[in-house]
C-alpha positions in Angstrom: 13.3 -19.4 2.9 12.5 -16.0 1.5 8.9 -14.9 1.8 6.8 -15.0 -1.4 6.7 -11.6 -3.3 3.6 -10.7 -5.4 5.3 -9.2 -8.4 1.9 -8.4 -10.0 1.1 -6.2 -7.0 4.6 -4.6 -6.9 4.2 -3.5 -10.6 0.5 -2.8 -10.1 -0.6 -4.8 -13.1 -3.1 -7.7 -13.7 -1.8 -11.3 -13.9 -3.1 -11.3 -17.5 -1.3 -8.1 -18.5 0.5 -8.0 -21.8 4.2 -7.2 -22.1 3.5 -3.6 -23.3 1.4 -3.0 -20.1 4.2 -4.4 -17.9 6.7 -2.1 -19.6 4.5 0.9 -19.2 3.9 0.1 -15.5 7.6 -0.3 -14.9 8.4 3.1 -16.6 5.7 4.8 -14.5 7.1 3.5 -11.2 10.7 4.2 -12.2 9.8 7.8 -12.8 8.6 8.0 -9.2 11.2 5.9 -7.3 14.4 6.0 -9.5 17.4 7.2 -7.4 18.0 10.0 -9.9 14.5 11.3 -9.1 13.8 10.2 -5.6 16.9 10.3 -3.3 14.9 8.8 -0.3 16.7 5.8 1.2 13.4 4.0 1.0 13.0 4.7 -2.7 16.2 2.7 -3.4 14.6 -0.3 -1.7 11.4 0.2 -3.6 13.2 0.4 -6.9 15.1 -2.8 -6.2 11.8 -4.6 -5.8 10.4 -3.0 -8.9 13.5 -4.1 -10.9 13.2 -7.7 -9.7 9.4 -7.9 -10.5 10.1 -6.4 -14.0 12.9 -8.8 -14.8 10.6 -11.8 -13.9 7.5 -10.7 -15.6 9.0 -9.6 -18.9 10.7 -12.9 -19.4 8.2 -15.5 -20.8 10.0 -18.5 -19.2 10.5 -16.9 -15.8 7.0 -15.5 -15.8 5.4 -18.9 -16.6 7.3 -20.5 -13.7 6.5 -17.6 -11.3 2.7 -17.6 -12.3 2.4 -21.2 -11.4 3.8 -20.3 -7.9 1.6 -17.3 -7.7 -1.5 -19.4 -8.4 -0.4 -21.9 -5.7 0.1 -19.1 -3.2 -3.4 -17.7 -4.0 -5.0 -21.1 -3.6 -3.4 -21.5 -0.2 -4.7 -18.1 1.1 -8.1 -17.9 -0.5 -11.1 -20.1 -0.3 -14.5 -19.6 -1.8 -17.9 -20.9 -0.5 -20.5 -21.3 -3.0 -24.0 -20.2 -1.9 -27.3 -20.0 -3.7 -30.3 -17.9 -2.7 -33.1 -19.8 -1.1 -36.0 -20.7 -3.4 -39.6 -19.8 -2.5 -41.9 -22.8 -2.2 -44.4 -23.1 -5.0 -48.0 -23.0 -3.9 -49.8 -26.2 -4.0 -52.2 -26.8 -6.9 -54.6 -28.2 -4.3 -54.8 -25.0 -2.2 -58.1 -23.2 -2.3 -58.3 -19.4 -2.8 -59.3 -17.4 0.2 -62.8 -16.0 0.2 -63.0 -12.2 0.4 -64.3 -11.1 3.7 -66.8 -8.3 3.8 -65.4 -4.9 4.7 -66.7 -4.0 8.1 -64.4 -0.9 8.6 -66.4 2.1 9.6 -65.8 5.0 7.2 -65.1 8.4 8.7 -68.0 10.9 8.5 -67.4 14.0 6.2 -67.3 16.2 9.3 -64.2 14.5 10.7 -62.2 14.4 7.5 -60.7 18.0 7.6 -59.4 17.4 11.2 -57.7 14.2 10.2 -56.1 15.9 7.2 -54.8 18.6 9.5 -53.4 16.0 11.9 -51.6 14.2 9.1 -50.0 17.4 7.9 -48.7 18.2 11.4 -47.4 14.6 11.8 -45.6 14.8 8.4 -44.0 18.2 9.4 -42.8 16.7 12.8 -41.3 13.7 11.0 -39.6 15.9 8.4 -38.0 18.1 11.1 -36.8 15.0 12.9 -35.2 13.6 9.7 -33.4 17.0 9.1 -31.9 16.9 12.6 -31.2 13.2 12.8 -29.5 12.5 9.5 -26.5 14.9 10.0 -26.0 13.6 13.5 -26.1 10.0 12.3 -23.6 10.8 9.5 -21.2 12.6 11.8 -21.3 9.8 14.4 -20.7 7.2 11.5 -17.7 9.2 10.1 -16.0 9.8 13.4 -16.6 6.2 14.7 -15.4 4.7 11.3 -12.2 6.8 11.4 -11.4 6.0 15.0 -12.1 2.2 14.5 -10.3 1.6 11.2 -6.8 0.2 11.5 -4.2 -0.3 8.7 -4.0 -3.8 7.4 -2.2 -5.9 4.7 -3.1 -4.6 1.2 -4.1 -1.1 2.4 -2.5 1.9 0.7 -1.4 4.4 3.3 0.3 7.8 3.7 2.9 8.0 6.4 5.1 10.8 7.9 8.5 9.6 9.3 11.9 10.5 10.6 14.7 7.9 10.3 17.7 8.0 12.5 20.8 5.8 13.2 21.8 4.6 16.6 24.1 7.7 17.0 21.1 10.0 16.3 22.1 10.9 12.8 19.0 11.6 10.6 19.4 9.5 7.4 16.0 10.2 5.9 12.8 12.1 6.7 9.5 13.1 5.0 9.6 16.5 6.7 9.2 19.2 4.1 7.9 16.7 1.6 4.6 14.9 0.8 3.9 11.9 3.2 5.3 8.6 2.0 2.6 6.6 0.1 2.8 2.8 -0.3 0.8 -0.4 -0.2 1.3 -2.5 2.9 2.8 -5.9 1.8 3.8 -4.8 -1.7 7.5 -4.9 -0.9 8.1 -1.2 -1.6 9.5 -0.5 1.9 11.7 -2.6 4.2 9.8 -5.4 5.9 10.1 -4.0 9.5 8.5 -0.8 8.4 5.6 -2.7 6.8 4.9 -4.6 9.9 5.0 -1.5 12.1 2.2 0.1 10.1 -0.2 -2.9 10.5 -2.8 -2.2 13.2 -2.1 1.5 13.5 -5.0 4.0 13.4 -5.1 7.3 11.5 -3.3 10.0 13.6 -1.5 7.4 15.7 2.3 7.9 16.3 4.9 5.4 17.4 8.7 4.9 17.4 10.2 1.6 16.3 13.7 0.2 15.9 14.3 -2.1 12.9 17.4 -4.4 13.2 19.6 -4.5 10.1 18.5 -8.0 9.0 14.9 -6.7 8.7 16.1 -3.5 7.0 18.9 -3.5 4.3 20.6 -6.7 5.5 24.3 -7.2 6.6 27.3 -5.4 5.1 29.7 -7.6 3.1 33.4 -6.7 2.8 33.7 -8.6 -0.5 31.4 -6.0 -2.0 34.3 -3.4 -2.1 35.2 -3.0 -5.7 38.2 -1.3 -7.4 37.4 0.9 -10.3 40.0 2.6 -12.7 39.8 6.3 -12.5 39.5 6.7 -16.2 36.1 4.8 -15.9 34.7 7.7 -13.8 32.7 10.5 -15.5 34.9 13.2 -17.0 35.3 16.4 -15.0 34.5 14.7 -11.7 37.1 14.6 -8.9 36.5 11.6 -6.7 36.5 12.0 -2.9 36.0 9.7 -0.1 32.4 9.5 1.0 31.1 10.6 -2.4 28.2 8.6 -3.7 27.9 7.6 -7.4 25.1 6.1 -9.5 26.5 2.8 -11.0 25.0 0.8 -13.9 25.3 -3.0 -13.2 25.9 -5.7 -15.9 22.2 -6.5 -15.9 21.2 -2.9 -16.5 20.1 -2.2 -13.0 21.3 1.0 -11.2 22.7 1.1 -7.8 24.2 3.8 -5.5 27.8 3.1 -4.5 30.1 5.0 -2.1 33.7 5.9 -2.6 35.8 4.6 0.3 39.4 5.3 -0.9 41.1 7.2 -3.7 44.6 6.7 -5.3 46.3 8.0 -8.4 45.0 5.2 -10.7 42.0 3.6 -8.9 39.2 4.3 -6.6 37.6 1.8 -4.2 33.8 1.8 -4.0 31.5 0.1 -1.5 28.6 -1.5 -3.4 26.7 -2.4 -0.2 23.6 -0.3 0.4 24.5 2.8 2.4 22.4 1.5 5.3 23.5 -2.1 5.1 24.5 -3.5 8.5 22.8 -0.7 10.4 19.9 -0.7 12.8 17.2 1.9 11.9 15.0 3.9 14.2 11.8 5.5 12.8 9.4 8.0 14.3 6.2 7.3 12.3 2.8 8.8 12.0 -0.1 7.3 10.1 -1.6 10.2 8.1 -4.2 8.5 5.9 -5.6 5.1 4.9 -6.6 5.5 1.2 
């Protein structure tokens, strides 16, 4: 059974969001992860999740059915304990007021008062100096200990540097020369194996992982090879084997396809994801937990 996907979190909207808000959120994410804008292999996976979430949440019937499932999932994962602050006992009406005791404290003589004032001033000065020294040390210790102790967990938004390679050593994607990849753990914007690898990492930590194809882009299917008439291709473009095209599907979604053969009348394109059926190795570094 497929794991439950939080479509509200994927589109970054409230469960009570109106359709206009959902459309605006979808357009904003598409501007960032659309294959025409972001050619990262991970962006394609993110865009697929965003498209699915958008299709469900914009359709009233699908959204009603999904929301019921979402509420059930939240109920299974979250429990709330009601607590109330303790109440102070009311004083008994029978209790008697305490009698005021005579003040037997010996008052200082006028001659000793200046010396005591001077002693207080010195004490305050020493205390102030201690505060000026201690506070920065405490803050520095807190900052360093916090950063060293915090680990990434489900729901955290993180920034990651990475290099992705195939089993033959070919680099298929990397963040080198770009901003670190930013995503929320568990939001479904990266392949599941990548999500799991980040959990438990500390800022600055590096590791190398290998994600099997079934935890990445799934298996490759031969029946996803499709013949297209050459007159359906964009004008002025000469098709070549290995060339990648952006295809619009019947439901309006866009996908990257790869030309596998070319003849006088037709071209054959592979509609599998370019990385389908391949094990992926990543060198990753956790840069920041936002």
